[in-house]
C-alpha positions, -999 to 999 in steps of 0.1 A, spaced: 289 634 -576 296 616 -544 296 647 -521 279 682 -519 313 697 -509 350 691 -519 383 703 -505 406 722 -529 427 691 -534 403 662 -537 390 634 -559 355 638 -573 337 605 -579 310 605 -605 283 580 -612 257 577 -640 230 550 -641 214 548 -675 200 516 -690 203 530 -725 241 530 -722 240 492 -717 240 484 -754 257 450 -750 251 429 -718 284 411 -723 306 443 -726 317 469 -701 303 502 -717 317 537 -713 304 573 -716 322 606 -714 308 635 -693 321 670 -686 331 684 -652 336 721 -650 342 747 -623 339 784 -618 376 786 -622 377 763 -653 344 768 -671 355 749 -702 361 719 -679 376 685 -683 361 654 -698 358 623 -676 353 588 -689 329 567 -669 330 529 -672 303 504 -664 310 487 -631 300 453 -644 287 441 -678 250 446 -679 249 468 -648 241 501 -665 260 518 -636 290 538 -649 316 553 -626 347 575 -629 367 601 -611 388 632 -616 412 651 -594 405 687 -585 432 711 -574 441 748 -571 470 741 -596 458 736 -632 473 709 -654 459 685 -680 434 661 -666 429 680 -634 400 703 -628 411 738 -616 392 750 -585 393 778 -559 376 786 -527 338 790 -532 338 775 -567 309 755 -580 318 722 -596 293 710 -622 290 676 -637 271 675 -671 257 644 -688 237 643 -720 210 617 -717 202 605 -752 168 592 -742 154 599 -707 126 574 -710 100 601 -708 101 611 -745 130 635 -740 161 632 -762 195 647 -756 184 659 -722 211 679 -703 214 665 -668 236 683 -642 246 681 -606 267 705 -586 289 707 -555 309 735 -539 345 738 -531 355 746 -495 392 752 -490 390 764 -454 402 738 -430 384 733 -397 394 755 -369 398 741 -334 397 765 -305 395 762 -267 
C-alpha cells in the first residue's frame, strides 16, 4: 500500500513486484489480491496490472469509504486495512506464501487552534 494511514474516503494504491508473475515478456500480466478491513473482513478483490510488459511491477487501486457498495472497501475510524497477496514461489523455497501489509484508517480531520 502506498501509505501507512488513509482517510475514510480515499484511494488505496497497491503494488506487487514479483518476477514469477512475468510469464510472458511481451504481455501485460495481471494478478488478483484481496484488501480487507476491520469493518469488511471478507474484503474486496483488486486486480493489479503490470505497469509495462516485462516489468514484473503490478499496480492497482481501490476506493475506501464509510459507505459500503460493490467494489468499494467499507472502513470506519480506527480500522486496519490489510492487503493480502499469495506468492506462489517466494524464491527461497516457499510456495503459496501469504504476504500481507497493513495501514490504519484515520477519519479525524486536522484541528487548527489559535
